[in-house]
N, C-alpha and C positions, 0 to 999 in steps of 0.2 A: 388914185389910191390915197387913202388916209395916211398922214404922217405917222399915226399910231397904228401899228399892225393889228388887224383883227385877231382876236384870241383863238379862233378856230380856222384851220386850213382843211378844206374838204378836197380830197384828191379823187377825181372821177365824177363826171357830170351826167351820168345816166339817171334814171328815176331814183335809184337808191341814194346817190350822192345828193341829188336835189331835194329829196324829202328830208334828209338829215339837215341840209342847209336851211330849208324853209322852217323846219321845227325850231331850230336855233334862232333864226331871225324873228319868228313870232314870239320867242322868249326874250327878245331884246338883246341877243348876243350877235355882234357883228361877225360876218363870215367871209372868207375868201374861198372861192370854188374854182378849181382848175381842171382842165382835161387835156391830155397830151395830143388827142386827135385835132388836127387843124380845122376840120369841118364837122358840123353836126351830123350825127349818124342818121342814116336813112333806113327804112325797112320796118316791117311789122314786128319782127322778133317775138318776144314773149307777150302775146296779145291778150291772154286771158286774165281778167281781174275778178277775183273772188269776193264774196260779200264782206269778209272781215277787212280786206283792203279798202273796199268802198266805204266802210265805216271810218277808217283812218283818214281817207281823203276828205270825208265830210267834216271830221274834227279839225282838219287843216283848212277848212273853208275852200276846198278845191272841188266845187260842186260840178264842174264841167266833166269830170271823169265819169260820173254816173249819168249825167245828162247827155253826153255825146257818145258814150259807149253803147255798143249795139248788143242786143241779146244774141246768143249763139243760135244760128239757124239749125234746123233738123239735119242730121247726117243721113245721106242717101247712099246706100250700097247697091251694086248691080249684079245681075247674073253674069258669070264669067264670059268674057268675050263679047258682051253686048252692052247696050245702054238701056236695057230693060230693067226697071227698078226691081230690086229684090226686097228691100225693106227700108223704112225710114226709122230712125231712132234719135234719141236725144244724146248729145255728147256729154252732158252734165246731169247730175242727179236733179230730180224735181223736188221742189220744196214750196209749200203753200206759204204765202205771206202771213205774218202774225204781227201784232202791235209791237212786240219786243224785238222783232227782226225786220227793220224797214227795207234792207237790201237782201233780197232772197233769191237772186239768180246770178249766174255768170254774165259778165259784160265783156265785150271784146273791143279793145282799142289798141291800135298799133303803137309801138314804143315811139315812133317818130312823132306822132300827134301828142302822145303823153308828154314827151320831152318839151314840145312847144308850149303846152299848157303850164307845165311847171316852171319853165323859164320866165313866162309872163308873171307868174306869182312872185318869183324871186325879184323881178324888176320893180315890183311895188315897194320893195325894201331897198331900192337903189343897189341891188346886188346883181351883177351879170357874170355869166360864165366866161372865164378866160380860156379860150380855145388855143390849141397849139402850145400849151404850157405844161411842161413835164417836171415831175418830182424825180430828181436823180438820186438823192440820198438824204438822210437826216440823222441827227444826233440828238438825244434827249438827256435832260438832267432832271433833278427834282423840281426845278423851277420852270422849265419850259422845253420847247423843241426848236431846233434850228434846222431848217430844210434848205437844200440846194436845189433851186429851180432853174430850168432852162427854157428859153423861148427864142426862136430864130437864131440859135447858136450863142445867145447872150446868157450868161450865168447870173443868177441872183441869189443872194443869201437872205432867207426870210425867217424871222423870229416869230414864234407863236406859242400859244399855251398847250394846244391840243391838235392832233392830226386824226382825221377820220379817213381811212382808206376804203374807198368804194370804187377801186380801180380795176375791177374785173378779175377773171380767173388767173391771169398772169401777173397779178398784183405786185407792184414794186414795194408797196407798204408791207404786205405780208412777208415777202422775201427778206426785206431789210430787218423786220422784227425777228426773223428766224423761227416763225411759227411752223409747226408740222402741218402738212396738208395730206392727211391720211385717207386712203381709200384705194380705188382701182380705176383703171381705164378699160372699158369694154370694147375691144376691137371688133367684136361680133356685131355691134350696133353702129351703123353709119347711115347718115341721112343727109340729103341736100335739101336745104330749106331756103325760101326766099320769096320775093314778090315778082309777079309776072303779069303781063298784059296780053290777053288772048280772048278770042271768041270761038265757041264751039257749038255746032248744031246740036241741040238737045241738052246743052248744059245751062240750065236756068240759074238765076241768081238768088233763088229762094232757098237753096240747099247747099250744104257742105258735102261735096261729092267725094266719095271714096271708091277707088277702083283698084282691083288686085288685092294682094294681101301683104302683110308686114314681113313675112319671112322670104318669099320668093321675089316678087316685084310688085310694086304698087305706087299709087300717087293719090294724094288728096288735094283738092282745090277748094279753098274757102273764099267766097266772093267778098271783096272789100272795096268800097267806093273811095276809101282813103288813098288807094293806089291809082284809081281811075275808074271810069264807068265800065271798063273792061278789065278791071284789076282783080287779082287773086293772090292769096298767100298759098304757096304750094309746098308740099313735102314729097320727095322721091326717096324710096327705100326698098330694101330687099337684097338678099345675097346674090341674086342673079344679075344685079346691076353693078357696074364698075363705078361706084359712087365717087371715089377721088378723081377719076377722069372726067366724069360728067360735071363735077363741081368747077372744072376749069374752063368750061365752054358753053356759051349761050346756045350755040348750034346743037350741041349734044343734049342740052335740056329740052330744046324743041323736039328733036328726034325721039327722045325717050318718052316724052309725054304723048306725042303723036302715035307711038307704037303701043301705048297702054290704053288709050281711049279710042274706041272704034267709032269715030265720027269725023266729020270734016272740021278742021281747026284752022283758024287764021291767027297766026302769031304776030304780035306787035313787038314786044321786047321783054327781056329780063331786066327788071329795075334794080334788083339787088339779090345776091345769093351767097350762101356760105355752106361749107361742109361742117357737119356736126358729128362728133363721136361722143358716146356716153362716158363721160368722166363722172365718177361718183366719189367725191372727196369732201372733207371738212377739216377745219382747223382744230387743234387741241385746245385752244382758248381764243377768245375774241379780242384780247387786248394785252398790251404790255406797257406798263407805266402810263404815259400820257398819249399813247397812240392806239387806235382801234381799227378793226376791220369790220366790214359789213357787206352783205350781198355776195356776189360771186367771188369777191376777194376772200370770203370766209367759207363759202360752200358752193360746190357745183354738183350737178345731178342730172338725172334723166328728165327730159321735158314732159314725160308722161305724167299726167295729173296737173300740169300747169301751176306748180307751187313755187317755182324758183324766184321769179321777180317779186311775187307777193311776199315771200319770206324775207327777201332783202329789204323791201320797203318797211316791213314790220321790225326788222333789225334796227333800221335807222330811227324809227319812231320811238322804240324802246330806249335807245341811246340818247336821243336829242335832249329830252327833258332833264335827264340826269346830269349830262354835261353842263346844261344851263344852270342848274341849281348850284353845282360846285363852282362854276365860274363866277356866279354872283356872290359866292362866299356864304351861301345859306345852307349848304350841305357839306359833309365831310367827303373827302376823296374816296373813302371806302364804299360810298354809294355806287361808284362806277364799277366796282367789282361785281355788282349784281347784274350788269349787262351781260357779261359772259355767263354767269351762273344761271340766268333765266333763259338765255337763248340756246345754249348748248343742248339741253335735252329736247327742245323743240326742233332744232335742226337735225339732230340725230334721228328723231322720229320721222321727220319729213323725208330724209334719205331712205328710210325703211319703206315708207308708204309709196314713194315714187318708183323705187326699185322693184317693189312687188308688182306694181302695175306694168312696168316694163317687162318683167319676167313673164307675166300673164300674156302680154302682147306677143312676146317672142314665141311662147309655146302654142298660142292659139292662132297667130297670124292676124289678130284683130287689134287695130290701133286705137280703139275707143279709149277715152280717158279713164274709164272706170267710173262707176256711178255711186260711189259711197258718199254720203253727206259729209264725211270727214274732210272732203276736199274744199268745202265751204270755209274751213279754217275758223269756224265760230266756236269750236270746242277747245281751241288752243288756250292753254292756261299756264300760270306760274304759281299754282297752289303750294308748290314745294319751296317757294322763295323765302329767304330769311327776312325779307322786308314786308311781307304781307301778314296780316293779323286777323284771325277769325276766332272770336270768343264763343262761337256756337258749334264749332267742330273740334272734337277732341283730337289732339295730336297723337298720331300713331307712329311709333318708331319703326323705321323700315317700310313704311307705306310705299307701295310702288308708285313711281312717277309715270303718269299717263299724260304726257305733255300736249298731245294733240287732242286728247279727250274725246268725249262724245257729247254733242249738244243735247242737253236735257233741260227743257224749260221748267221742269218740276224740281230742279236742284240748282242751288247757287252757293258758291263758296268764295271766300277771299282768294284772289288770284284768277278768277274767271273774267271773261268779258262782261262789261256792264251792259245790261239790257236797255233798250229804249222804251219809252212810253209816250204815245201821242195825246193830243187833246187835253193837255194840262192847262188849267185856268191859272194865269199868272196875275196875282192881285197887285193893283197899284201900278201896272205897267202897260205900255202900249207897244206892240199889240198885246192883247190879253190872253192869247192862246200860244202855247209853246210845246216843245217836246223835250224830253230829257237830253237827247243827243245834242240839241241846240245849246245846252249848257256846257257840254264837255269840250274843253279846248286844251291844247298842248302846253299852255304856260301856267296852269294852276290846277291844284287839287280841288275837287268839288265835294263838299260834305253834304250828303243828303240826310236830313233828320226826319225820319218817319215818326209821326206822333199823333195822338188823338186830337190834340189841340195845340195852339201856339204856346199856351202856358206850359204845357208838358215839355216843349222843346227848348224853352228859354234857358234853363240851367245848363243844358248841354252846349248851347251856343256860346256861353261865357268862356268855355274852354278854348275858343278860337282867338281870344284877345291877345294871346302870347305870340301869335304867328304873324308873319309879314302878310298883310292883306293883299299884296299884289300876286301872291302865289297860292292863296287859299281862299276859296269862296264857299258860301253856305246857302243851302235852300231847305226850307221846312216843307215837307210834303204831308198834307193832312187829307183824310178821306172825305168823300163827297158828303158824308153825314155830319161833318164837323160844322159847328156854328162859328163862322168867322165874321165878326162885325167890323174889324179894322185890320190894318196890316202893320200895326205897331209891333215891330219885332226887330231884334238885332240881326236877323238873317238878311243876306243880300236879296233873297227872293222868298216869297211865300207862294206855294203852289197847291191848288186844290185838285185832287185826282178825281175829276168829275165822273169818269167812266170806269174807274178802278183799274186801269191798265198798269199803272206803276205799282200799285199794291199787289197785283197779280204777278207781275214780272219779278218783283223783289220778294215774293212769297211772304207778304205781310198780312196781318189781321188788323182790322180797323182800330182795335183797342190796344194795340202793341206800340211800344216805343223802341226804336232800333236805329242805329247809325250806320250808314254805308259811306265810306270814303272812296271816291272814284279818282284814280290816278290820272295824270295828264295824258296817258296813252289809252284811256278808255278801259282800264282794267280795274276791277274792284280791289282796292288796296287793303281795305279793312271792313269787317262787319263786327260791330261792337255794341255793348249795352248802352254806353253813355260817355260822359266826359272823360272818365279815367281811361277808357279804351282808346278814345281819340288821342289823348296825350301819349299813350303808350305807342300807338302807331306812328305818330309824328316824331317820336324820339328816335325812330329807326331811319327817318328821312332827313330831318333838319338838325343843324347844330343848335345847341343850347335850348332844345325843345323839352 
């Protein structure tokens, strides 16, 4: 442990806490991350990773999530009382890949494997998770936070500048802050979920098997080699099952599955299981002073739609770059208020979406996720945020907030996700081909200047001289028709849009000049005419800008 305490304490070392820590470490901010559980968690848990989260892992340079994640197998349902297939369907909406959307499908990865991957990335920064270490209490002042930690019965006083609570639904951080956790507990929805090892005659490993129905009694089995060559993630549900009792006994899980699936089954073991009740709650705000909550500490919901873990990771990514700028002394603390302001409407809408899917499952008996493209999370936006700037969209007082949005590749506003564009020619660099996504990273803003020529971009680039070059980078994007004889430019990069993908995704004409400022979280922070707009945007972000 350094003699100088790290300025950020992250409480909770699931994916949400680790993404917060990794975002800060990549920003050059030392972190201490603790978890009260003495052992790393096992089990698949929230296995669905949607395209917007895959984009964020890409920005964090955690490519293994997309590389090792598996596409969702087709879901097979059966005629009642038989293993005669009734129909095959997709559990997720179908989307064709486009140049602007490189990740276009649901990937499945158990949380146990995701945790291992994220821990390895933390270790690259000499940061390791301290297991069996619990936050008991904390007090904060205007200058910092003092926490009381406990490990093996030994108490420690720890002084830090910020605390991020990613410590789950029973969050000590949330309770200590006194945040309201408003919502409902649905006692009508009870599920046993877990990982199991079994073999069944007629149960192939190419399908996600669904037998019975959600209301009466049913089971789903998703094959996953992460658990073993005979491994499955299972769900047991239905009013006719005594879920609390089943959740206490491996033997009852075996008996119940055997009673539901009309085939010969050889059981190996239950690896992990837990009872789930539908709690649908969220905080009234995401922070108080120097202390923040993220993930399940801030919101819990139905697993239908698979949005929960994804939302938590997106919380952490939104928060991380903002804390980093304030800690570096480059931004005012008021920037941190935008974390709560930007995430509250998104999470409120997420609860509505997932609860709607749950209600449909309850009324129809069908536990499919729902097939709306909204689940891809690519339409999530913060157009309503006070720190985004769009000089091409007139501000409408009272304009409704549509935080989950609808992905429309024919429309782009400040506050939307920044699109990708492949096959960009990068002048004067090796390799000479790149994508826009390869430019976006969580420790700097990226200013894209679309211009007919380098000469047209040069006056705008001068506006960047006032800013710390470690947190702002620039790229000039010229059309394929531009005559570029040299790369003499004050920009960090000069890109030729050889195939027009960037101009198409950012809705640009070859003869136009326009500036897009991409935030460290891959959100379009500003769409402006030129240098004055750039200055106006950064005045909302940086001190003395």
